Backbone as CSV, one residue per row, in Angstrom:
resi,resn,N_x,N_y,N_z,CA_x,CA_y,CA_z,C_x,C_y,C_z
1,MET,0.757,-1.112,0.000,-0.031,-0.053,0.026,0.959,1.256,0.024
2,MET,0.391,2.300,-0.656,1.114,3.560,-0.647,1.033,4.117,0.722
3,ASN,1.952,5.051,1.051,2.025,5.647,2.375,0.671,6.420,2.649
4,GLU,-0.060,5.870,3.613,-1.466,6.407,3.839,-1.512,7.777,4.310
5,ARG,-0.422,8.185,5.044,-0.329,9.557,5.575,-0.247,10.538,4.397
6,ILE,0.557,10.191,3.301,0.627,11.070,2.194,-0.743,11.128,1.409
7,LEU,-1.380,10.027,1.289,-2.717,10.100,0.701,-3.654,10.836,1.413
8,GLN,-3.693,10.866,2.781,-4.605,11.574,3.572,-4.426,13.103,3.407
9,GLN,-3.248,13.481,3.009,-3.051,14.930,2.704,-3.643,15.406,1.392
10,GLU,-3.860,14.452,0.504,-4.401,14.730,-0.765,-5.912,14.832,-0.894
11,PHE,-6.568,14.052,0.061,-8.086,14.096,-0.022,-8.539,13.719,1.391
12,GLU,-9.805,13.977,1.572,-10.436,13.637,2.903,-11.737,12.855,2.681
13,ILE,-11.820,11.693,3.362,-13.161,10.989,3.306,-14.026,11.551,4.288
14,LEU,-15.229,11.929,3.979,-16.214,12.432,4.784,-17.268,11.498,5.118
15,GLU,-17.831,11.589,6.423,-18.978,10.845,6.627,-20.135,11.466,6.092
16,HIS,-21.115,10.702,5.554,-22.276,11.228,4.851,-23.414,10.201,4.962
17,THR,-24.572,10.600,5.435,-25.677,9.713,5.689,-25.991,8.924,4.369
18,ALA,-25.959,7.552,4.469,-26.300,6.666,3.450,-25.483,6.784,2.199
19,ASP,-24.532,7.575,2.172,-23.618,7.745,1.095,-22.252,7.852,1.567
20,ALA,-21.274,8.153,0.636,-19.902,8.421,0.992,-19.523,9.774,0.279
21,ALA,-18.605,10.485,0.813,-18.331,11.818,0.352,-16.742,11.895,0.380
22,LEU,-16.175,12.707,-0.588,-14.722,12.827,-0.751,-14.473,14.242,-1.025
23,LYS,-13.645,14.864,-0.219,-13.207,16.281,-0.403,-11.778,16.337,-0.846
24,ALA,-11.520,17.167,-1.829,-10.160,17.404,-2.295,-9.991,18.781,-2.829
25,SER,-8.747,19.222,-3.024,-8.385,20.417,-3.655,-7.146,20.202,-4.491
26,GLY,-6.882,21.221,-5.378,-5.678,21.120,-6.240,-5.469,22.466,-6.888
27,ALA,-4.215,22.778,-7.217,-3.910,23.991,-7.827,-4.448,24.068,-9.274
28,THR,-4.597,22.905,-9.880,-5.076,22.780,-11.343,-6.199,21.865,-11.405
29,PRO,-7.042,21.862,-12.471,-8.057,20.834,-12.618,-7.456,19.360,-12.660
30,GLU,-6.263,19.279,-13.276,-5.583,17.967,-13.268,-5.244,17.483,-11.902
31,GLU,-4.710,18.364,-11.103,-4.388,18.004,-9.730,-5.634,17.591,-8.924
32,LEU,-6.616,18.417,-9.106,-7.837,18.106,-8.425,-8.497,16.667,-8.793
33,PHE,-8.447,16.467,-10.165,-9.017,15.207,-10.644,-8.197,14.036,-10.180
34,SER,-6.776,14.219,-10.229,-5.841,13.188,-9.742,-6.054,12.903,-8.260
35,ARG,-6.283,13.801,-7.512,-6.516,13.524,-6.012,-7.853,12.864,-5.727
36,LEU,-8.883,13.263,-6.562,-10.119,12.608,-6.428,-10.127,11.131,-6.935
37,LEU,-9.347,10.930,-7.983,-9.156,9.569,-8.506,-8.455,8.734,-7.412
38,LYS,-7.407,9.266,-6.740,-6.775,8.480,-5.688,-7.652,8.236,-4.500
39,GLY,-8.500,9.244,-4.122,-9.471,9.049,-3.093,-10.504,8.012,-3.421
40,THR,-10.992,8.065,-4.608,-12.030,7.073,-4.993,-11.458,5.636,-4.910
41,ILE,-10.219,5.367,-5.426,-9.624,4.130,-5.386,-9.447,3.700,-3.942
42,TYR,-9.012,4.676,-3.148,-8.824,4.408,-1.659,-10.091,4.015,-1.046
43,MET,-11.196,4.594,-1.267,-12.480,4.218,-0.734,-12.888,2.862,-1.180
44,VAL,-12.751,2.590,-2.488,-13.114,1.220,-3.005,-12.350,0.098,-2.363
45,PHE,-11.030,0.279,-2.167,-10.231,-0.803,-1.589,-9.779,-0.562,-0.219
46,ASN,-10.190,0.492,0.441,-9.765,0.896,1.800,-8.254,0.940,1.920
47,GLY,-7.661,1.467,0.859,-6.198,1.663,0.718,-5.972,1.779,-0.775
48,TYR,-4.728,1.851,-1.137,-4.336,2.024,-2.540,-3.461,0.832,-2.933
49,PRO,-4.008,-0.138,-3.634,-3.250,-1.353,-3.944,-2.112,-1.022,-4.858
50,GLU,-0.935,-1.522,-4.421,0.350,-1.337,-5.301,0.404,-2.445,-6.243
51,SER,0.673,-2.091,-7.508,0.733,-3.004,-8.596,1.480,-2.392,-9.727
52,THR,1.726,-3.241,-10.675,2.437,-2.676,-11.871,1.463,-2.539,-13.122
53,ALA,1.787,-1.686,-13.877,0.983,-1.340,-15.081,0.975,-2.500,-16.038
54,GLU,-0.149,-2.882,-16.447,-0.314,-4.058,-17.373,-1.053,-3.607,-18.680
55,GLN,-1.735,-2.560,-18.563,-2.549,-2.076,-19.770,-2.742,-0.578,-19.679
56,LYS,-2.662,-0.028,-20.953,-3.013,1.472,-21.056,-4.461,1.591,-21.488
57,LYS,-4.966,2.635,-20.940,-6.359,3.090,-21.329,-6.260,4.541,-21.681
58,PHE,-6.875,4.878,-22.918,-6.941,6.225,-23.338,-8.369,6.678,-23.015
59,LEU,-8.402,7.878,-22.505,-9.700,8.497,-22.081,-9.878,9.796,-22.783
60,HIS,-10.973,10.031,-23.461,-11.324,11.261,-23.984,-12.755,11.660,-23.629
61,LEU,-13.029,12.675,-22.888,-14.316,13.019,-22.442,-14.587,14.435,-22.769
62,THR,-15.777,14.797,-23.008,-16.185,16.177,-23.127,-17.514,16.398,-22.372
63,ALA,-17.585,17.572,-21.834,-18.782,17.949,-20.989,-18.955,19.393,-21.008
64,PRO,-20.264,19.931,-20.737,-20.488,21.244,-20.860,-19.832,22.070,-19.576
65,SER,-19.437,21.443,-18.542,-18.923,22.160,-17.373,-17.797,21.428,-16.761
66,LEU,-17.039,22.040,-15.847,-15.986,21.264,-15.204,-16.664,20.314,-14.239
67,GLU,-17.676,20.544,-13.625,-18.463,19.706,-12.672,-18.955,18.463,-13.458
68,ASP,-19.521,18.698,-14.620,-19.975,17.517,-15.428,-18.869,16.648,-15.935
69,LEU,-17.706,17.241,-16.208,-16.499,16.568,-16.586,-15.951,15.746,-15.540
70,LEU,-15.926,16.236,-14.210,-15.452,15.580,-13.073,-16.336,14.352,-12.779
71,ILE,-17.677,14.528,-12.807,-18.575,13.370,-12.540,-18.410,12.213,-13.648
72,ASP,-18.315,12.677,-14.932,-18.097,11.692,-15.996,-16.767,10.963,-15.743
73,PHE,-15.730,11.626,-15.435,-14.391,11.063,-15.155,-14.451,10.032,-14.041
74,LEU,-15.017,10.404,-12.898,-15.080,9.411,-11.748,-15.957,8.297,-12.047
75,ASN,-17.068,8.437,-12.716,-17.919,7.332,-13.118,-17.249,6.406,-14.107
76,GLU,-16.426,6.985,-14.975,-15.677,6.128,-15.991,-14.694,5.273,-15.253
77,VAL,-13.969,5.890,-14.228,-13.050,5.135,-13.365,-13.772,3.985,-12.676
78,LEU,-14.895,4.261,-12.048,-15.595,3.326,-11.396,-16.062,2.081,-12.318
79,TYR,-16.386,2.452,-13.534,-16.721,1.416,-14.565,-15.490,0.532,-14.780
80,TRP,-14.289,1.169,-14.927,-13.031,0.421,-15.186,-12.858,-0.608,-14.036
81,ILE,-12.972,-0.050,-12.815,-12.733,-0.899,-11.583,-13.724,-2.106,-11.559
82,TYR,-14.992,-1.805,-11.605,-16.023,-2.786,-11.333,-16.305,-3.722,-12.494
83,TYR,-16.360,-3.186,-13.712,-16.676,-3.939,-14.826,-15.547,-4.464,-15.745
84,GLU,-14.541,-3.651,-15.829,-13.416,-4.113,-16.627,-12.244,-4.700,-15.852
85,LYS,-12.397,-4.507,-14.525,-11.436,-5.062,-13.477,-10.047,-4.425,-13.784
86,LEU,-10.032,-3.101,-14.061,-8.753,-2.394,-14.222,-8.753,-1.311,-13.132
87,VAL,-7.559,-1.121,-12.546,-7.336,-0.071,-11.570,-6.294,0.936,-12.135
88,PRO,-6.785,2.239,-12.342,-5.838,3.206,-12.922,-4.684,3.336,-11.898
89,ILE,-3.500,3.432,-12.315,-2.314,3.719,-11.502,-2.079,5.184,-11.509
90,HIS,-1.563,5.824,-10.551,-1.435,7.260,-10.565,-0.597,7.640,-11.800
91,THR,-1.154,8.567,-12.514,-0.426,9.040,-13.725,0.518,10.130,-13.247
92,GLU,1.601,10.213,-13.935,2.617,11.254,-13.654,2.002,12.554,-14.164
93,GLU,2.677,13.694,-13.725,2.130,14.953,-14.143,2.168,15.067,-15.634
94,GLY,1.197,15.515,-16.183,0.989,15.689,-17.677,0.516,14.422,-18.306
95,GLY,0.092,13.397,-17.447,-0.492,12.155,-17.991,-1.820,12.388,-18.683
96,PHE,-2.541,13.381,-18.173,-3.836,13.725,-18.704,-4.025,15.219,-18.671
97,GLN,-4.806,15.795,-19.445,-5.073,17.259,-19.488,-6.516,17.528,-19.404
98,VAL,-6.933,18.596,-18.733,-8.225,19.071,-18.665,-8.171,20.481,-19.326
99,ARG,-9.004,20.677,-20.315,-9.023,21.929,-21.037,-10.370,22.554,-20.934
100,GLU,-10.268,23.869,-20.589,-11.554,24.722,-20.482,-11.976,25.064,-21.926
101,GLY,-13.228,25.108,-22.022,-13.987,25.467,-23.342,-15.328,25.055,-23.423
102,GLU,-15.826,25.160,-24.611,-17.179,24.718,-24.831,-17.089,23.647,-25.875
103,PRO,-17.039,22.403,-25.557,-17.169,21.948,-24.134,-15.858,21.802,-23.478
104,TRP,-15.822,21.451,-22.221,-14.687,21.153,-21.369,-14.187,19.833,-21.959
105,ARG,-12.885,19.542,-21.806,-12.361,18.314,-22.452,-11.277,17.673,-21.377
106,LEU,-11.314,16.312,-21.321,-10.299,15.642,-20.590,-9.681,14.600,-21.597
107,GLU,-8.391,14.645,-21.756,-7.783,13.620,-22.572,-6.530,13.106,-21.956
108,GLY,-6.281,11.866,-22.060,-5.034,11.326,-21.491,-4.998,9.767,-21.469
109,GLU,-3.787,9.439,-21.241,-3.547,7.977,-21.169,-3.271,7.495,-19.715
110,PHE,-3.918,6.449,-19.330,-3.759,5.968,-17.884,-3.189,4.531,-17.986
111,SER,-2.164,4.434,-17.171,-1.685,3.041,-16.898,-2.511,2.339,-15.891
112,CYS,-2.960,1.177,-16.260,-3.772,0.371,-15.365,-3.222,-0.931,-15.005
113,SER,-3.535,-1.511,-13.850,-3.280,-2.771,-13.490,-4.558,-3.609,-13.384
114,ARG,-4.415,-4.972,-13.551,-5.568,-5.834,-13.422,-5.935,-5.872,-11.906
115,ALA,-7.327,-5.667,-11.681,-7.750,-5.633,-10.340,-7.647,-7.070,-9.842
116,ASP,-6.992,-7.312,-8.708,-6.890,-8.676,-8.060,-7.728,-8.507,-6.786
117,PHE,-9.083,-8.865,-6.953,-9.954,-8.790,-5.815,-9.718,-9.909,-4.704
118,GLN,-8.878,-10.890,-5.022,-8.423,-11.815,-3.982,-7.491,-11.172,-3.104
119,ARG,-6.433,-10.513,-3.742,-5.408,-9.868,-2.866,-5.909,-8.575,-2.263
120,HIS,-6.759,-7.841,-2.955,-7.244,-6.583,-2.564,-8.801,-6.574,-2.719
121,PRO,-9.411,-7.116,-1.763,-10.964,-7.264,-1.805,-11.563,-5.846,-1.758
122,LEU,-12.684,-5.683,-2.484,-13.478,-4.559,-2.516,-14.059,-4.269,-1.045
123,GLN,-13.912,-3.018,-0.691,-14.279,-2.690,0.662,-15.627,-1.797,0.584
124,MET,-15.911,-1.087,-0.516,-17.012,-0.228,-0.727,-17.619,-0.478,-2.069
125,ASP,-18.827,-0.660,-2.086,-19.552,-0.786,-3.418,-20.205,0.538,-3.801
126,ILE,-19.389,1.251,-4.604,-19.822,2.655,-5.036,-20.529,2.442,-6.234
127,LYS,-21.783,2.978,-6.306,-22.613,2.814,-7.524,-22.225,3.983,-8.398
128,ALA,-22.106,5.092,-7.963,-21.862,6.325,-8.914,-21.445,7.530,-8.079
129,ALA,-20.643,8.361,-8.772,-20.448,9.791,-8.317,-21.711,10.510,-8.659
130,THR,-22.145,11.410,-7.756,-23.346,12.125,-7.962,-23.159,13.637,-8.062
131,TYR,-24.227,14.294,-8.429,-24.158,15.782,-8.549,-24.692,16.403,-7.241
132,HIS,-24.989,15.684,-6.191,-25.540,16.150,-4.969,-24.604,17.266,-4.442
133,ASN,-25.100,18.527,-4.348,-24.395,19.723,-3.851,-23.013,19.888,-4.447
134,LEU,-22.869,19.445,-5.693,-21.506,19.490,-6.358,-21.251,20.897,-6.897
135,ARG,-20.104,21.396,-6.502,-19.626,22.700,-6.928,-18.158,22.752,-6.880
136,VAL,-17.498,23.177,-7.895,-15.969,23.303,-7.885,-15.783,24.822,-7.582
137,THR,-15.092,25.118,-6.470,-14.928,26.540,-6.207,-13.387,26.833,-6.136
138,GLU,-13.110,28.072,-6.272,-11.611,28.558,-6.153,-11.470,29.269,-4.892
139,ARG,-10.406,28.901,-4.069,-10.173,29.652,-2.819,-8.681,29.576,-2.591
140,ASP,-8.107,30.816,-2.420,-6.665,30.909,-2.183,-5.778,30.147,-3.239
141,GLY,-6.165,30.268,-4.478,-5.498,29.651,-5.580,-5.563,28.215,-5.703
142,GLN,-6.705,27.662,-5.031,-6.899,26.156,-5.087,-8.430,25.938,-5.424
143,LEU,-8.438,24.923,-6.395,-9.801,24.499,-6.720,-10.280,23.505,-5.707
144,GLU,-11.450,23.662,-5.192,-11.938,22.650,-4.040,-13.254,22.143,-4.485
145,THR,-13.566,20.918,-4.059,-14.863,20.343,-4.195,-15.099,19.170,-3.269
146,THR,-16.379,18.843,-3.082,-16.669,17.685,-2.286,-17.653,16.851,-3.364
147,VAL,-17.289,15.629,-3.440,-18.075,14.718,-4.355,-18.757,13.714,-3.383
148,VAL,-20.112,13.507,-3.641,-20.926,12.607,-2.904,-21.157,11.343,-3.882
149,PHE,-20.796,10.210,-3.295,-20.988,8.916,-4.026,-22.165,8.235,-3.515
150,ASP,-22.969,7.611,-4.408,-24.007,6.778,-4.034,-23.472,5.381,-3.800
151,ILE,-23.760,4.866,-2.528,-23.242,3.506,-2.276,-24.414,2.556,-1.932
């Protein structure tokens, strides 16, 4: 497992009635998305399984807003984990880009490992990232948001 203290600095898992919530911030949309990606994987496995890259996945998403793009991104990652049995490994800086515009765009290549549910059993069955009270705000040069997941 990755150093959990480092991970805890990048995101915060919040208690939420009948759901789960994840709070994160980042200086850029890419950093925010990356931290939420790590937090989502952490919630699913109750840790971050260490493994080696076995497959590359290219992702191209478009959405009318940053919030829509974020939800689409997290739900795509959940699909990879639960249905394709692939776990995205943390991408290096520049591994994916988020571009503002009409529409917003996310493009990038993700290194993934095969999900080994015997070694790393699922700890949380997340159905989807939701729009519940979703807002990406900027404060002190940081983008911040809290994502609520339907479990």
